[in-house]
C-alpha positions in Angstrom: 20.1 -3.9 -7.8 16.7 -5.1 -9.5 18.5 -8.6 -10.1 19.7 -8.5 -6.5 16.2 -8.3 -5.4 14.8 -10.8 -8.2 17.3 -13.3 -6.4 16.6 -12.6 -2.6 13.0 -12.9 -3.5 13.7 -16.1 -5.3 15.9 -17.1 -2.7 12.9 -16.2 0.0 10.6 -18.4 -1.8 8.8 -16.2 -4.6 8.0 -19.4 -6.9 6.8 -21.7 -3.7 5.1 -19.3 -2.2 3.6 -17.7 -5.4 4.1 -13.6 -4.5 3.6 -12.7 -7.7 1.4 -10.0 -7.3 3.6 -8.9 -4.0 6.8 -9.0 -6.5 5.2 -6.6 -9.2 4.2 -4.4 -6.7 7.4 -4.3 -5.3 8.7 -3.7 -8.8 6.3 -0.8 -9.4 6.9 1.0 -6.4 10.7 0.8 -7.3 10.0 2.7 -11.2 7.6 5.2 -9.0 10.9 5.5 -6.8 13.0 6.8 -9.7 10.3 8.9 -10.8 9.9 10.7 -7.6 13.5 11.2 -7.3 13.8 12.2 -11.2 10.7 14.8 -10.9 11.5 16.2 -7.7 15.2 16.0 -7.8 15.9 15.1 -4.9 19.5 14.3 -5.3 21.6 16.8 -7.2 23.2 14.9 -9.1 22.4 12.1 -11.4 21.9 9.0 -9.6 20.0 6.2 -9.1 20.5 6.0 -5.0 17.2 6.4 -4.0 15.2 3.4 -5.6 18.7 1.3 -5.0 18.3 1.9 -1.5 14.8 1.4 -1.6 15.1 -1.7 -2.9 18.4 -2.9 -0.6 16.0 -2.3 2.3 12.5 -3.8 0.7 14.9 -6.8 0.0 16.4 -7.2 3.3 12.9 -7.1 4.8 12.8 -11.1 3.6 9.4 -11.8 6.5 7.5 -8.7 4.8 7.3 -10.6 0.9 4.1 -12.2 1.6 1.9 -10.1 3.0 -0.2 -8.7 0.4 -1.2 -5.8 2.4 2.5 -5.0 2.9 3.1 -4.5 -0.6 -0.1 -2.3 -1.2 0.5 -0.3 1.8 4.0 0.4 0.4 2.8 1.5 -3.1 0.1 3.5 -2.0 2.4 5.7 -0.1 4.9 6.2 -2.5 2.0 7.1 -5.6 1.0 9.2 -2.3 4.4 11.3 -1.6 5.0 11.4 -5.8 1.0 12.8 -6.7 0.8 15.5 -3.7 4.5 16.8 -3.9 2.8 18.3 -7.4 1.0 20.8 -5.3 3.6 22.4 -3.9 2.9 26.2 -3.3 -0.5 25.6 -5.7 -4.0 25.6 -3.0 -5.9 25.3 -6.3 -5.0 21.3 -7.2 -8.3 19.5 -5.5 -7.6 17.1 -8.7 -4.0 16.0 -7.7 -5.1 16.2 -3.8 -7.6 13.7 -4.4 -6.1 11.5 -6.3 -3.0 11.1 -3.6 -5.4 10.6 -0.9 -7.4 8.4 -3.1 -4.0 6.2 -2.6 -4.5 6.5 1.6 -8.2 5.4 1.2 -7.3 2.2 -1.1 -4.3 1.6 1.5 -6.9 2.1 4.6 -8.9 -1.1 3.5 -6.0 -3.4 4.1 -4.3 -0.7 7.0 -7.3 1.1 8.6 -4.7 3.1 10.7 -3.2 4.9 8.1 -5.7 7.5 9.1 -3.8 8.6 12.2 -1.5 9.8 9.9 -4.0 12.0 8.0 -4.3 15.3 10.4 -0.1 15.1 10.4 -0.4 15.2 6.6 -2.9 18.2 6.5 -0.4 20.0 8.4 2.8 18.9 6.2 0.5 19.9 3.4 0.3 23.5 5.0 3.9 24.1 6.3 6.0 21.7 3.8 4.1 22.0 0.8 2.4 25.2 1.4 -0.4 24.0 -0.7 -3.5 23.7 1.9 -7.1 24.9 1.6 -10.5 24.2 2.5 -10.8 22.9 -1.0 -7.5 20.9 -0.9 -9.1 19.7 2.8 -12.4 18.8 1.0 -10.8 16.9 -1.6 -9.0 15.0 0.4 -11.5 13.8 2.2 -13.8 12.7 -1.0 -10.5 10.5 -1.8 -9.8 9.1 1.4 -13.9 7.9 1.5 -14.4 7.4 -2.5 -12.8 3.2 -1.9 -15.4 3.0 0.7 -18.4 3.8 -1.7 -17.6 0.5 -3.6 -16.5 -1.7 -0.6 -19.6 -0.7 1.7 -22.1 -1.7 -2.1 -19.8 -4.9 -2.4 -20.0 -5.7 1.2 -23.8 -5.1 1.6 -24.5 -7.5 -1.6 -22.2 -10.0 -0.3 -23.3 -10.0 3.4 -20.5 -9.2 5.0 -21.7 -6.0 6.3 -19.8 -7.4 9.7 -16.4 -6.9 8.4 -16.9 -3.4 7.5 -18.2 -2.5 10.9 -15.5 -4.6 12.3 -12.9 -2.8 10.2 -13.9 0.5 10.9 -14.5 -0.4 14.5 -10.4 -1.7 14.8 -9.5 2.3 14.4 -10.1 3.1 17.8 -8.9 -0.3 19.0 -5.7 0.4 20.9 -3.3 -2.8 22.2 -0.6 -2.4 24.7 2.4 -0.5 24.2 5.5 -1.2 24.3 4.3 -4.6 23.5 7.6 -6.6 21.8 6.4 -9.9 22.1 5.4 -10.5 19.1 7.9 -9.5 16.9 10.6 -12.0 16.1 14.7 -11.2 16.8 14.8 -10.5 12.9 12.3 -8.1 12.6 13.3 -6.3 15.8 17.0 -6.3 14.6 15.8 -4.8 11.2 14.2 -2.4 12.8 16.6 -1.0 14.9 19.1 -0.9 11.8 16.7 1.0 9.6 16.2 3.0 13.0 20.0 3.7 13.3 20.6 4.7 9.4 17.7 6.8 9.3 18.6 9.4 12.6 22.4 9.2 10.7 20.6 10.6 7.5 18.2 12.9 9.4 21.1 14.4 11.3 23.4 14.9 8.4 20.0 16.1 5.9 19.8 18.6 8.9 23.5 19.7 8.9 23.7 19.7 4.7 20.4 21.0 4.0 21.7 24.6 3.2 22.8 22.9 -0.1 19.4 22.3 -1.2 16.8 24.3 -3.5 14.1 25.7 -1.1 11.8 23.1 -2.6 13.8 20.3 -1.8 13.8 20.8 1.3 10.6 20.9 1.8 10.1 17.7 0.5 12.7 15.9 2.6 11.5 18.1 5.6 8.1 16.0 4.8 10.1 12.8 4.7 11.4 13.3 7.6 8.3 14.5 9.4 6.8 11.2 8.4 9.4 9.2 8.9 9.7 10.2 12.9 5.9 9.8 13.2 6.0 5.9 11.6 8.8 5.5 14.0 6.6 6.6 17.0 3.8 4.7 15.8 5.7 1.8 15.5 7.3 2.4 19.2 3.9 2.3 20.7 2.1 0.0 18.5 4.5 -2.8 17.7 1.8 -4.9 16.6 1.1 -3.2 13.3 5.0 -3.7 12.7 4.7 -4.8 9.1 3.1 -1.9 7.2 4.7 0.6 9.3 8.2 -0.7 8.7 7.3 -1.4 4.9 6.2 2.7 5.3 9.3 3.7 7.3 11.4 2.1 4.4 9.6 3.9 2.2 10.8 7.2 4.0 13.9 6.8 5.2 15.1 5.5 1.4 15.5 9.0 0.4 17.6 10.1 3.5 20.0 7.2 3.3 20.3 7.9 -0.6 21.0 11.6 -0.1 23.5 11.0 2.5 25.4 8.4 0.6 25.1 10.5 -2.8 26.2 13.5 -0.9 29.3 12.5 1.2 32.7 11.6 0.2 35.0 12.0 3.1 36.6 8.7 4.8 34.8 8.2 7.6 31.5 8.4 5.1 32.9 5.9 2.8 33.8 4.0 6.0 29.9 4.2 7.0 29.1 3.5 3.7 30.7 0.1 4.0 29.3 -0.4 7.5 25.5 0.3 6.2 26.3 -2.1 3.1 28.0 -5.0 5.1 24.7 -4.9 7.9 22.2 -4.5 5.3 23.9 -7.6 3.3 24.3 -10.0 7.2 20.6 -9.0 8.1 19.5 -9.8 4.6 21.2 -13.5 5.2 19.8 -13.7 8.6 16.5 -12.9 7.6 16.3 -15.5 4.6 17.7 -18.1 6.8 15.5 -17.6 9.7 12.4 -17.3 7.3 13.0 -20.7 5.7 13.6 -22.3 8.6 9.9 -21.4 10.0 8.3 -22.2 6.8 
């Protein structure tokens, strides 16, 4: 799958566009998905399906390749999940909480509206991870604002404080809801496909969740809740599609991996080949469309 992804990136314009930083962050994100799976036993068998589905879906979204902001958001969200899941049933781990939310703080430098998810993440820490307390709250807030201690100083030194003001002001800026005119047809098709397999995977997991341990169930509930929130955000404010879609891929990958790895009926095998075929077709369509526009 790494070789496949590298081939897609080369065809998409890795060398011509000099997207070396973006590709390096994709590889690091893939490694962290492997660690996320291994550390939390997301699949009760030896399988690389989580990282493989992440690579397949990420490579499908060719229109996201050039964006350094998308790469940063993807990497930071995976780092957040990797760290925060270590706090499961531990209400006295402010260090881990600080570093987890530090990742979100870094992501907010390129996509400030990621802070909308913070209150929901606190709720998920409380009910899914059972790891929320006043100490954890203050640690998370400290982690979120830490990147701005440096950026505000740098902006003041460079005389760019107007950028900081507009950056924070954009938090309260909303565009017209349900305005999909900014999205291309390949983007809409890609979103509809990932949405479909996300719903399929969520339905399958809710049906089969009793087979997993309680800790694994709580982690999947975390992914499901965050995935649904991201989908709602995309539906309401599609102008933020790029970063949100990358985050949606991160949350959907473990869910579809669970479906593929833990089903072996004739129907599920047919569904797997359909998913594989559509993924390849959408990848080809996105490559072709992007080459025409570039």
